Structure formats: C-alpha cells, structure tokens
VOGU-3710 file (C-alpha; in Angstrom, 3 decimals, decimal comma):
1> mkpvkerkam> 87,922/84,964/117,793  87,670/87,220/114,898  84,232/88,319/113,655  83,134/87,128/110,270  82,903/89,397/107,179  79,176/88,825/106,382  78,642/91,634/103,628  80,531/91,906/100,688  79,653/95,179/98,917  81,547/94,689/95,282
11> vdkndkeiyv> 84,793/93,900/93,778  87,405/96,116/93,183  89,263/96,687/89,765  91,593/93,516/90,445  88,794/91,317/91,141  89,287/91,384/94,928  86,608/91,472/97,402  85,343/94,610/99,254  83,502/93,766/102,519  81,731/96,088/105,303
21> gdlfagfgeg> 84,749/97,132/107,799  87,589/97,153/104,913  89,696/100,350/105,900  90,842/102,043/102,411  93,762/104,694/102,145  92,920/107,027/98,912  96,025/108,644/97,458  95,782/111,666/95,507  96,512/115,167/96,849  97,929/113,415/100,002
31> ikyfelrlen> 96,686/110,159/101,911  92,790/110,310/103,289  91,598/107,235/104,889  87,688/105,534/104,806  85,664/103,013/106,459  83,007/101,236/104,397  80,302/100,680/107,025  76,457/99,331/105,980  73,827/102,100/106,933  70,198/101,891/106,475
41> gefvmyqnyg> 70,716/98,907/103,738  73,293/101,437/101,930  77,090/100,766/101,620  78,708/104,261/102,715  81,769/105,234/102,928  82,801/107,453/106,445  86,215/109,263/107,237  87,067/110,665/110,426  84,624/113,809/110,647  81,733/111,495/109,553
51> rwgslvrffe> 79,681/110,170/106,788  81,579/110,777/103,065  78,735/109,299/100,843  77,440/105,994/98,807  80,046/103,562/98,281  79,205/103,654/94,391  79,678/107,751/94,527  82,736/107,055/96,112  84,431/105,395/93,388  82,988/107,730/90,834
61> vcrhlsinvi> 84,692/110,555/92,507  87,718/108,812/92,588  88,148/107,475/89,425  87,136/111,239/88,152  89,882/112,708/90,256  92,448/109,885/89,359  92,646/109,201/93,265  93,856/105,364/93,523  92,000/103,850/96,330  93,567/100,566/97,904
71> vigniyqnpe> 92,212/98,341/100,724  94,764/98,792/103,474  92,823/96,523/106,415  89,657/95,943/107,975  88,277/96,630/111,220  88,298/93,557/112,764  92,182/92,684/111,872  93,477/96,299/111,964  91,583/98,176/114,850  94,716/100,312/115,225
81> lln> 94,344/101,731/111,729  91,229/103,474/113,344  93,143/105,939/115,233
//
C-alpha cells in the first residue's frame, strides 16, 4: 500500500500540484536535488546537507538565478532518489 500524499503545498507554473514528499531537481550550474517537507506548519526544502529554506523563498531564488526546477518524483514512489 502506498502512502497518500495529503498536504498540497501549491501548484507550479504548469498548474501541476506540488505535495509534501515531492523530490525536485534544480538545473543551473550543475544539478541539485531537493525534498519538500512540512516543518512546524511551514513548507520547507531540504538538500542532502539539511534544511535549505522555505518553499516560497526557494522558488524566488530559483526564478532570480534563472534555475529551472522540475519535480522528478516523490519519496513514496521513488525512494531510490533519496540516495
């Protein structure tokens, strides 16, 4: 049985829903990977080294630096992407 993604954070520029547990790839100078979590009622982004910052700030920085971000999966259906 797969866990249900319960917490919708927002929608992306293509009207795709973004949920807690989604995994992202950011393409700028190299590729960086992120996981969306819910922490103390706030949507936050994590990298392998720890907390990056809020989801809203993440998208502001990506937009400012012209970094393309896509959802590449989620922690429930693609746990291998966490490694």
